[in-house]
C-alpha positions as CSV (number, residue, x, y, z in Angstrom):
1,M,33.8,-70.5,-129.9
2,A,36.3,-73.0,-128.5
3,T,34.6,-72.8,-124.9
4,A,32.6,-76.0,-124.2
5,K,30.8,-74.6,-121.2
6,I,30.0,-71.2,-119.9
7,I,29.1,-70.8,-116.2
8,I,27.6,-67.6,-115.0
9,C,27.8,-67.2,-111.3
10,T,25.6,-64.4,-109.8
11,Y,23.5,-63.9,-106.8
12,G,20.2,-62.5,-107.9
13,F,18.6,-64.1,-110.9
14,P,14.9,-64.5,-111.7
15,P,12.7,-65.7,-110.4
16,Y,14.4,-65.2,-107.0
17,L,14.6,-61.5,-106.6
18,R,12.5,-58.5,-105.8
19,S,13.6,-56.1,-108.6
20,L,14.8,-57.0,-112.1
21,G,17.3,-54.0,-112.3
22,G,20.4,-55.7,-110.8
23,A,19.8,-59.0,-112.7
24,I,18.7,-57.9,-116.2
25,R,22.4,-57.7,-117.4
26,V,23.0,-61.3,-116.5
27,L,19.6,-62.5,-117.6
28,K,20.0,-61.0,-121.0
29,L,23.6,-62.3,-121.4
30,A,22.5,-65.9,-120.6
31,E,19.6,-65.6,-122.9
32,F,21.9,-64.3,-125.7
33,L,24.5,-67.0,-125.2
34,T,21.8,-69.7,-125.0
35,Q,20.3,-68.5,-128.2
36,K,23.7,-68.7,-129.9
37,G,23.8,-72.4,-129.0
38,E,26.2,-72.2,-126.1
39,D,26.2,-74.6,-123.1
40,V,25.3,-72.1,-120.5
41,T,24.6,-72.7,-116.8
42,V,23.7,-70.0,-114.3
43,V,24.5,-70.6,-110.6
44,C,22.5,-68.3,-108.3
45,A,21.0,-67.9,-104.8
46,R,17.5,-69.1,-103.9
47,T,15.6,-66.6,-101.8
48,P,11.9,-65.9,-100.7
49,H,11.4,-63.5,-103.4
50,F,9.6,-64.9,-106.6
51,D,8.9,-63.0,-109.8
52,T,9.6,-63.9,-113.4
53,F,9.0,-60.4,-114.7
54,G,7.4,-61.9,-117.8
55,Y,10.5,-63.9,-118.7
56,D,9.0,-67.4,-118.2
57,E,9.8,-68.6,-121.7
58,A,13.5,-67.4,-121.7
59,L,14.0,-68.8,-118.2
60,A,12.7,-72.1,-119.2
61,K,15.5,-72.4,-121.8
62,I,18.3,-71.3,-119.4
63,N,19.9,-74.1,-117.3
64,T,19.8,-72.7,-113.7
65,I,21.2,-74.2,-110.5
66,T,19.9,-72.5,-107.3
67,C,21.5,-72.6,-103.9
68,E,19.5,-71.7,-100.8
69,D,20.6,-68.6,-99.0
70,P,20.6,-69.5,-95.3
71,I,19.9,-65.9,-94.1
72,A,17.6,-64.6,-96.8
73,N,14.5,-65.6,-94.9
74,V,15.9,-64.1,-91.6
75,A,16.9,-60.9,-93.4
76,R,13.4,-60.5,-95.0
77,R,11.7,-60.9,-91.8
78,T,14.0,-58.5,-90.0
79,V,13.6,-55.9,-92.7
80,T,9.9,-56.2,-92.5
81,S,9.7,-56.1,-88.8
82,A,12.0,-52.9,-88.8
83,K,10.0,-51.2,-91.3
84,D,6.6,-52.0,-89.6
85,A,8.1,-50.8,-86.3
86,A,9.2,-47.5,-88.0
87,A,5.8,-46.9,-89.5
88,N,4.1,-47.6,-86.1
89,S,6.5,-45.3,-84.4
90,Q,5.9,-42.6,-87.1
91,K,2.2,-43.0,-86.7
92,R,2.4,-42.3,-83.0
93,S,5.0,-39.6,-83.5
94,D,7.1,-41.4,-80.9
95,P,11.0,-41.2,-81.1
96,P,12.8,-44.5,-81.4
97,N,13.3,-46.0,-77.9
98,I,16.7,-47.1,-76.6
99,Q,16.0,-50.8,-77.3
100,S,15.2,-50.1,-80.9
101,R,18.4,-47.9,-81.3
102,L,20.5,-50.7,-79.7
103,R,19.1,-53.3,-82.1
104,Q,19.8,-51.1,-85.1
105,R,23.3,-50.4,-83.7
106,L,23.9,-54.1,-83.3
107,K,22.6,-54.9,-86.7
108,H,25.1,-52.5,-88.3
109,V,28.0,-54.0,-86.3
110,V,27.1,-57.6,-87.4
111,L,26.7,-56.5,-91.0
112,D,30.0,-54.7,-90.8
113,A,31.7,-58.0,-89.7
114,M,30.5,-60.0,-92.5
115,I,33.3,-59.8,-95.0
116,P,32.9,-59.0,-97.7
117,D,29.1,-59.1,-97.4
118,T,26.3,-61.4,-96.3
119,G,26.6,-63.3,-99.6
120,F,29.6,-65.2,-98.2
121,L,27.3,-67.7,-96.5
122,V,25.6,-68.8,-99.7
123,S,28.7,-68.5,-101.8
124,R,30.2,-71.7,-100.3
125,K,27.3,-73.6,-101.7
126,M,27.5,-71.9,-105.0
127,R,31.2,-72.6,-105.3
128,K,30.5,-76.4,-104.8
129,A,27.9,-76.2,-107.6
130,V,30.4,-74.4,-109.8
131,L,33.0,-76.9,-109.3
132,Q,30.6,-79.9,-110.1
133,E,29.7,-78.2,-113.4
134,I,33.5,-77.7,-114.3
135,E,34.2,-81.4,-113.5
136,S,31.3,-82.5,-115.7
137,A,32.6,-80.3,-118.6
138,K,34.0,-82.1,-121.7
139,G,36.2,-79.2,-122.8
140,P,37.3,-75.6,-121.9
141,V,35.3,-73.8,-119.3
142,A,34.5,-70.1,-119.0
143,L,33.3,-68.7,-115.6
144,I,31.7,-65.2,-115.3
145,T,31.2,-64.0,-111.8
146,S,28.9,-61.0,-111.6
147,G,28.5,-58.8,-108.5
148,P,27.6,-57.3,-106.1
149,P,27.4,-59.0,-103.8
150,H,31.2,-59.2,-104.2
151,S,31.5,-62.4,-102.3
152,I,30.5,-64.0,-105.6
153,H,33.9,-63.1,-107.0
154,L,35.7,-65.0,-104.1
155,I,34.1,-68.0,-106.0
156,G,36.2,-67.1,-109.1
157,K,39.3,-66.7,-106.9
158,H,39.1,-70.1,-105.4
159,I,38.3,-71.8,-108.9
160,K,41.5,-70.3,-110.3
161,R,43.5,-71.5,-107.5
162,T,42.2,-75.0,-107.9
163,K,41.4,-75.1,-111.7
164,N,43.7,-72.7,-113.4
165,Q,42.6,-73.8,-116.8
166,V,39.3,-72.2,-116.3
167,R,38.9,-68.7,-117.9
168,W,37.7,-66.4,-115.2
169,I,35.9,-63.1,-116.2
170,M,35.1,-60.9,-113.2
171,D,32.1,-58.7,-114.0
172,Y,31.7,-55.5,-112.0
173,R,28.2,-54.0,-111.8
174,D,29.3,-51.9,-108.9
175,S,32.7,-50.9,-107.4
176,W,33.8,-53.2,-104.5
177,N,35.7,-50.7,-102.4
178,G,35.7,-47.9,-105.0
179,T,32.8,-46.2,-103.1
180,S,31.7,-46.0,-99.5
181,L,28.7,-48.1,-100.4
182,F,30.4,-51.5,-99.8
183,R,33.3,-50.4,-97.6
184,K,33.6,-51.4,-93.9
185,K,33.4,-49.0,-91.2
186,N,35.8,-50.9,-88.9
187,P,39.5,-50.3,-90.3
188,F,40.5,-53.9,-89.6
189,F,37.4,-55.3,-91.4
190,Q,38.0,-52.8,-94.2
191,S,41.7,-53.8,-94.6
192,I,40.6,-57.4,-95.1
193,N,37.8,-56.3,-97.6
194,Q,40.2,-54.3,-99.6
195,S,42.7,-57.3,-99.6
196,M,40.1,-59.6,-100.8
197,E,39.3,-57.3,-103.8
198,R,43.1,-56.9,-104.6
199,S,43.6,-60.6,-104.8
200,C,40.6,-61.2,-106.9
201,L,41.5,-58.5,-109.5
202,K,45.1,-59.9,-109.7
203,A,43.8,-63.5,-110.1
204,A,41.1,-62.8,-112.6
205,D,41.9,-63.4,-116.4
206,H,39.7,-60.5,-117.4
207,L,37.7,-57.6,-115.8
208,T,34.5,-56.2,-117.2
209,Y,32.9,-53.1,-115.8
210,I,30.0,-51.0,-116.6
211,S,31.1,-47.4,-116.5
212,G,34.3,-45.4,-117.0
213,P,35.1,-44.4,-113.4
214,M,35.2,-47.9,-112.1
215,L,38.5,-48.9,-113.7
216,P,40.8,-46.3,-112.1
217,K,39.3,-47.1,-108.7
218,A,40.0,-50.8,-109.2
219,E,43.5,-50.0,-110.4
220,Q,44.1,-47.9,-107.3
221,I,42.8,-50.7,-105.1
222,A,44.9,-53.4,-106.8
223,N,47.9,-51.1,-107.2
224,I,48.4,-52.6,-110.8
225,Q,47.5,-51.6,-114.2
226,L,44.4,-53.4,-115.3
227,S,43.7,-51.8,-118.7
228,D,45.2,-54.6,-120.6
229,K,42.9,-57.1,-119.2
230,A,39.8,-54.9,-118.7
231,T,37.0,-54.1,-120.9
232,L,34.0,-51.5,-120.6
233,I,30.8,-53.4,-121.3
234,S,27.9,-51.2,-120.6
235,N,24.4,-52.2,-119.8
236,G,22.1,-51.8,-122.9
237,F,18.6,-52.2,-124.2
238,D,17.0,-55.1,-126.0
239,E,16.4,-54.2,-129.7
240,K,14.0,-57.1,-130.0
241,L,11.7,-55.6,-127.4
242,L,11.5,-52.4,-129.4
243,D,10.1,-54.5,-132.4
244,N,6.9,-54.9,-130.4
245,I,6.5,-51.4,-129.4
246,T,4.2,-48.7,-130.9
247,R,5.7,-45.2,-130.5
248,T,2.8,-43.0,-129.4
249,N,4.6,-39.6,-128.8
250,K,1.6,-37.1,-128.8
251,A,1.5,-33.4,-128.4
252,L,0.2,-32.1,-125.0
253,N,-2.9,-30.2,-126.4
254,G,-3.9,-29.2,-122.8
255,R,-3.6,-32.6,-121.2
256,Q,-1.3,-33.4,-118.2
257,M,2.3,-33.9,-119.1
258,K,3.4,-37.4,-118.0
259,L,6.7,-37.9,-116.4
260,G,7.5,-41.6,-116.2
261,Y,9.7,-43.2,-113.5
262,F,10.5,-47.0,-113.8
263,G,12.0,-48.6,-110.8
264,A,11.8,-48.8,-106.9
265,V,11.3,-45.7,-104.8
266,D,11.6,-45.6,-101.0
267,H,11.5,-42.6,-98.6
268,G,14.2,-42.0,-96.0
269,E,17.6,-40.6,-95.4
270,Q,19.4,-43.8,-96.2
271,S,17.3,-44.4,-99.4
272,Y,19.0,-44.1,-102.8
273,R,15.7,-43.3,-104.5
274,D,13.8,-40.9,-102.2
275,P,11.1,-39.1,-104.2
276,A,10.6,-36.4,-101.5
277,T,12.1,-33.6,-103.7
278,V,10.0,-34.6,-106.7
279,F,6.8,-34.7,-104.7
280,K,7.5,-31.3,-103.1
281,T,8.0,-29.8,-106.5
282,L,4.9,-31.4,-107.8
283,E,2.9,-29.8,-105.0
284,K,3.9,-26.4,-106.4
285,L,2.2,-27.1,-109.7
286,P,-1.4,-27.1,-110.8
287,E,-3.0,-30.6,-110.5
288,N,-3.9,-30.6,-114.1
289,K,-0.5,-29.7,-115.5
290,V,1.9,-32.6,-114.6
291,Q,1.5,-36.3,-113.6
292,F,4.4,-38.3,-112.1
293,V,3.8,-42.0,-113.0
294,I,5.7,-44.6,-110.9
295,H,6.0,-48.2,-112.2
296,G,7.9,-50.4,-109.8
297,P,8.2,-51.4,-106.1
298,S,7.3,-48.4,-104.0
299,K,7.1,-47.5,-100.4
300,L,5.6,-44.2,-100.1
301,E,5.1,-42.1,-97.0
302,A,1.5,-41.9,-95.8
303,G,-0.4,-38.9,-97.1
304,W,1.6,-38.1,-100.2
305,E,-1.1,-39.8,-102.6
306,Q,-3.9,-37.8,-101.1
307,R,-1.9,-34.5,-101.1
308,L,-0.8,-34.8,-104.8
309,G,-4.1,-36.1,-106.2
310,S,-3.9,-36.7,-109.9
311,R,-0.3,-35.4,-110.0
312,L,1.0,-38.8,-108.7
313,M,0.0,-42.2,-110.2
314,N,1.4,-45.3,-108.6
315,G,1.0,-47.7,-111.4
316,G,2.6,-50.7,-109.7
317,K,5.0,-53.3,-111.1
318,L,4.9,-54.5,-114.6
319,T,6.5,-57.1,-116.8
320,H,9.7,-55.9,-118.5
321,L,7.9,-55.7,-121.8
322,E,4.9,-53.9,-120.4
323,A,7.3,-51.5,-118.7
324,I,9.1,-50.6,-122.0
325,Q,5.7,-50.1,-123.8
326,R,4.7,-47.7,-121.0
327,M,7.7,-45.8,-121.4
328,F,6.7,-44.9,-124.8
329,E,3.5,-43.5,-123.5
330,M,5.3,-40.9,-121.4
331,D,6.2,-37.4,-122.4
332,A,9.6,-37.5,-120.5
333,L,11.4,-40.0,-118.4
334,V,12.9,-39.6,-114.9
335,L,16.0,-41.0,-113.4
336,L,16.4,-40.8,-109.6
337,H,19.4,-41.4,-107.4
338,T,19.4,-39.4,-104.0
339,R,22.7,-40.3,-102.4
340,E,26.3,-39.4,-103.2
341,E,27.6,-42.9,-102.7
342,G,28.1,-44.6,-106.0
343,A,26.6,-41.8,-108.0
344,D,29.5,-41.5,-110.2
345,E,29.0,-45.1,-111.5
346,V,25.2,-45.0,-111.9
347,I,24.4,-46.1,-115.4
348,T,21.8,-48.8,-115.0
349,G,20.1,-50.9,-117.7
350,K,17.1,-48.6,-117.4
351,V,19.2,-45.6,-118.6
352,F,19.7,-47.3,-122.0
353,E,16.0,-48.2,-122.3
354,Y,15.3,-44.5,-121.7
355,I,17.8,-43.6,-124.3
356,S,16.2,-46.0,-127.0
357,T,12.7,-44.2,-126.6
358,G,14.1,-40.9,-127.9
359,L,12.1,-39.1,-125.1
360,P,13.5,-36.4,-123.0
361,I,15.3,-37.6,-119.9
362,I,15.5,-35.8,-116.4
363,S,18.3,-37.1,-114.3
364,I,17.7,-36.2,-110.6
365,G,20.7,-36.8,-108.5
366,P,24.2,-35.7,-107.6
367,K,26.1,-33.7,-110.2
368,T,28.7,-36.5,-110.3
369,M,26.3,-39.0,-111.7
370,A,27.9,-41.0,-114.5
371,V,24.8,-40.6,-116.8
372,N,25.4,-36.8,-116.7
373,Q,28.6,-37.3,-118.4
374,L,27.3,-40.0,-120.8
375,L,24.5,-37.7,-122.2
376,R,26.2,-34.3,-121.7
377,D,25.9,-33.4,-125.4
378,D,22.3,-34.5,-125.7
379,P,20.0,-31.4,-126.0
380,T,17.0,-33.6,-124.8
381,F,18.9,-34.6,-121.5
382,F,18.4,-32.5,-118.2
383,S,20.3,-32.9,-115.1
384,V,18.9,-31.6,-111.8
385,D,20.5,-31.9,-108.3
386,H,18.3,-34.0,-106.1
387,R,18.1,-31.3,-103.4
388,D,17.2,-28.4,-105.8
389,E,13.4,-28.1,-106.0
390,A,13.6,-24.7,-107.8
391,H,15.7,-26.2,-110.6
392,L,13.5,-29.1,-111.0
393,L,10.4,-26.9,-111.1
394,A,12.0,-24.8,-113.8
395,T,13.0,-27.9,-115.9
396,I,9.5,-29.2,-115.7
397,E,8.0,-25.9,-116.7
398,K,10.5,-25.7,-119.6
399,L,9.6,-29.2,-120.8
400,H,5.9,-28.3,-120.4
401,G,6.4,-25.3,-122.7
402,Q,7.9,-27.3,-125.5
403,S,6.1,-29.3,-128.1
404,L,6.8,-32.7,-126.9
405,G,4.8,-34.6,-129.6
406,G,6.3,-35.8,-132.9
407,P,9.0,-38.1,-134.0
408,V,11.9,-39.4,-131.9
409,R,14.5,-36.7,-131.3
410,R,17.6,-38.8,-130.2
411,A,20.2,-39.5,-132.8
412,E,19.9,-43.0,-134.2
413,S,23.6,-43.4,-133.9
414,I,23.5,-42.9,-130.1
415,I,20.6,-45.4,-129.7
416,K,22.3,-48.2,-131.7
417,A,25.5,-47.8,-129.9
418,F,23.9,-49.0,-126.6
419,S,22.0,-51.9,-128.0
420,R,22.5,-55.2,-125.9
421,T,23.7,-57.0,-129.0
422,T,26.6,-54.6,-129.4
423,Q,27.5,-55.1,-125.6
424,H,27.0,-58.9,-125.8
425,E,29.3,-59.2,-128.8
426,K,32.1,-57.9,-126.5
427,F,31.5,-60.7,-124.1
428,I,31.7,-63.2,-127.1
429,Q,35.1,-61.8,-128.0
430,L,36.3,-62.4,-124.5
431,L,35.0,-65.9,-124.5
432,K,36.7,-66.8,-127.8
433,V,39.9,-68.5,-126.5
434,K,41.9,-71.2,-128.0
435,E,41.5,-74.6,-126.3
436,G,43.8,-75.1,-123.5
437,N,44.8,-71.5,-123.3
438,C,43.2,-69.1,-120.8
439,E,45.2,-66.0,-122.0
């Protein structure tokens, strides 16, 4: 590879993050490139969260530059205080007071005015760190910016303006303005936000994105054709992790059927992973029939664990390897997305790990979820609307009536297509450029 240095610029990177989901793509890419002997530097934000997720050895080999996020501590305290206040209010059954509503309203106004997002404050420090790395390089440099937050991509735009010889790959893990998730409510702020995305898309040497619907949205925003400089690079699963896994698919034989969910859950109307429908459905089933097993950060409403008894097991957080081992101990695996925003793009790295197990998958969320299209021809895949308790109950009953033990049922060709190696090789091809040429 002609590239002398590869810089990966992203916000969340271990150990400074609460959940591995948004960072596993970048972590595995950095690990892969480092193992290939490439000179890789990751520039990321430093926050109060700290968890290596079992990747201490890999992280020790990756050169990482961290930049203190000036509002991360404030944001964490604010969120904690708000949730504590909400919990206390719920216990007292008191409606939110006027002062509380005004604070919440002010918070939304302030966040809306931060364009494109709160990451813009730390991105200036990160940009300086990236520039220092570029100037110290003794050959061609490739820069990968991975977002959200999308303020990270503004670093790439600035670099291209001042260091045009740097090859910039803009990596989309979520649409910028393609869904309402990151759009601004104020029309003036939104016009600036959209203009920022358009200018970044035009300036980038290449665009990578994780699911099909994202490209036409970006093209509509930029008002240009991007297909000539865009590559679909999915998330994937790590084949090496599977080498250490023992597949323990066992027939039910009268025991509880285990439905495994791996990731964060959080109750509330604004939550993207509200387990309320799942819990209400479980309540209708005998306690000895099904167990819903949660592994990951969870904030459950008071009373549910008592009401569901052995039908719910909150197993807590695990290292990544432990989580994959536990997946193979389940009878079926559950995906959960409970809001329309961004649903048509939802194909997280966890999806591909689920696929690799060969176990049945239940996708609970809007019909537009991208994973529904990805696995539409898979007979072991079940899609259920996140508001349809009756359909979820029927699906669980159907699975329970099947013989779930035995060998892996998913076609090996499907599994191999989504390995991380297959996806990382696409990045390798994009980084193979002739010296002095960023085309």
